[in-house]
C-alpha positions as CSV (number, residue, x, y, z in Angstrom):
1,X,9.4,-2.8,-12.3
2,X,7.6,-1.2,-9.4
3,X,6.4,2.4,-9.6
4,X,7.4,4.9,-6.9
5,X,4.8,6.7,-4.8
6,X,5.8,10.0,-3.4
7,X,3.4,11.3,-0.7
8,X,3.6,14.8,0.8
9,X,1.8,15.3,4.0
10,X,1.2,19.0,4.9
11,X,-1.2,18.4,7.8
12,X,-0.3,17.5,11.4
13,X,-2.3,16.6,14.5
14,X,-4.5,19.7,13.8
15,X,-6.0,17.7,10.9
16,X,-6.1,14.1,12.1
17,X,-8.1,12.5,9.3
18,X,-6.0,13.9,6.6
19,X,-2.7,13.1,8.4
20,X,-3.9,9.5,9.1
21,X,-5.1,9.0,5.5
22,X,-1.7,10.0,4.1
23,X,0.2,7.6,6.5
24,X,-2.3,4.8,5.8
25,X,-1.8,5.1,2.1
26,X,2.0,5.2,2.5
27,X,2.1,2.2,4.8
28,X,-0.3,0.2,2.5
29,X,1.8,1.0,-0.5
30,X,4.9,-0.2,1.2
31,X,3.1,-3.4,2.2
32,X,2.0,-3.8,-1.5
33,X,5.6,-3.7,-2.6
34,X,5.7,-0.1,-4.0
35,X,8.7,2.1,-3.5
36,X,7.4,4.8,-1.1
37,X,8.8,8.2,-0.3
38,X,6.8,10.0,2.4
39,X,7.5,13.7,2.9
40,X,6.5,15.5,6.1
41,X,6.0,19.2,5.8
42,X,4.6,22.0,8.0
43,X,3.0,20.6,11.2
44,X,3.5,17.1,10.0
45,X,7.2,17.2,10.8
46,X,6.3,16.7,14.4
47,X,5.3,13.1,13.6
48,X,9.0,12.4,12.9
49,X,9.9,13.3,16.5
50,X,10.0,10.3,18.8
51,X,6.9,9.9,20.9
52,X,4.7,12.4,18.9
53,X,3.1,9.7,16.7
54,X,2.3,7.6,19.8
55,X,0.4,10.6,21.3
56,X,-1.8,10.8,18.1
57,X,-5.2,9.2,18.4
58,X,-8.0,8.8,15.8
59,X,-10.9,6.5,16.4
60,X,-11.1,3.5,14.0
61,X,-7.7,4.2,12.6
62,X,-4.4,2.3,12.7
63,X,-2.0,3.7,15.3
64,X,0.1,6.4,13.6
65,X,3.3,5.1,15.2
66,X,2.8,1.7,13.5
67,X,2.1,3.3,10.1
68,X,5.3,5.4,10.4
69,X,7.3,2.3,11.5
70,X,6.1,0.5,8.3
71,X,7.2,3.4,6.1
72,X,10.6,3.6,7.9
73,X,11.1,-0.2,7.5
74,X,10.2,-0.3,3.8
75,X,10.4,3.2,2.4
76,X,11.9,6.6,2.8
77,X,10.8,9.2,5.4
78,X,11.8,12.8,4.8
79,X,11.2,15.9,6.9
80,X,11.2,19.3,5.1
81,X,14.4,21.3,5.7
82,X,12.7,24.7,6.2
83,X,9.9,23.2,8.3
84,X,12.3,21.4,10.6
85,X,14.4,24.6,11.0
86,X,11.3,26.7,11.8
87,X,10.6,24.3,14.7
88,X,14.2,24.3,16.0
89,X,14.6,20.6,15.2
90,X,17.7,18.8,14.0
91,X,18.3,15.4,12.6
92,X,19.2,14.3,16.2
93,X,15.6,15.2,17.2
94,X,14.0,12.9,14.6
95,X,13.3,9.2,14.3
96,X,16.3,7.2,13.2
97,X,16.3,6.8,9.4
98,X,14.5,10.1,8.8
99,X,16.3,12.4,6.4
100,X,16.0,16.1,6.1
101,X,15.7,17.5,2.6
102,X,14.1,20.4,0.7
103,X,12.4,21.4,-2.5
104,X,15.2,20.4,-4.8
105,X,15.2,16.8,-3.6
106,X,11.3,16.7,-3.7
107,X,11.3,18.1,-7.2
108,X,13.8,15.6,-8.4
109,X,11.8,12.7,-6.9
110,X,8.5,13.7,-8.4
111,X,9.9,14.4,-11.9
112,X,11.4,11.0,-12.2
113,X,9.9,8.5,-14.7
114,X,7.2,6.2,-13.3
115,X,6.5,8.2,-10.2
116,X,3.0,9.0,-8.8
117,X,2.9,12.0,-6.4
118,X,0.1,12.7,-4.0
119,X,-0.3,15.6,-1.6
120,X,-2.4,15.5,1.5
């Protein structure tokens, strides 16, 4: 049985190395066969808006759009309910397959057996 990795990203383009690291770990875990749940909170929710990840650049790093695509293809991408609302975004504004959920869903995920949670 594969363990689940829950990653919460709290940094956006304002902290490019931290943001890229979280997405790199998420995409690598998906490629390794792990169940991955990536949560975007704060400024990171902007990465779930089409075109935003493509505008992100970090030298010597995989393109953020490719990393997000890998997570969407093999894992779950979630944008924080409050964070989305504070930015006047709706589900229609986000990449297809992105869900909007809040603290109760996050808490349920991280308290499940055989889950590893990481916050960036």
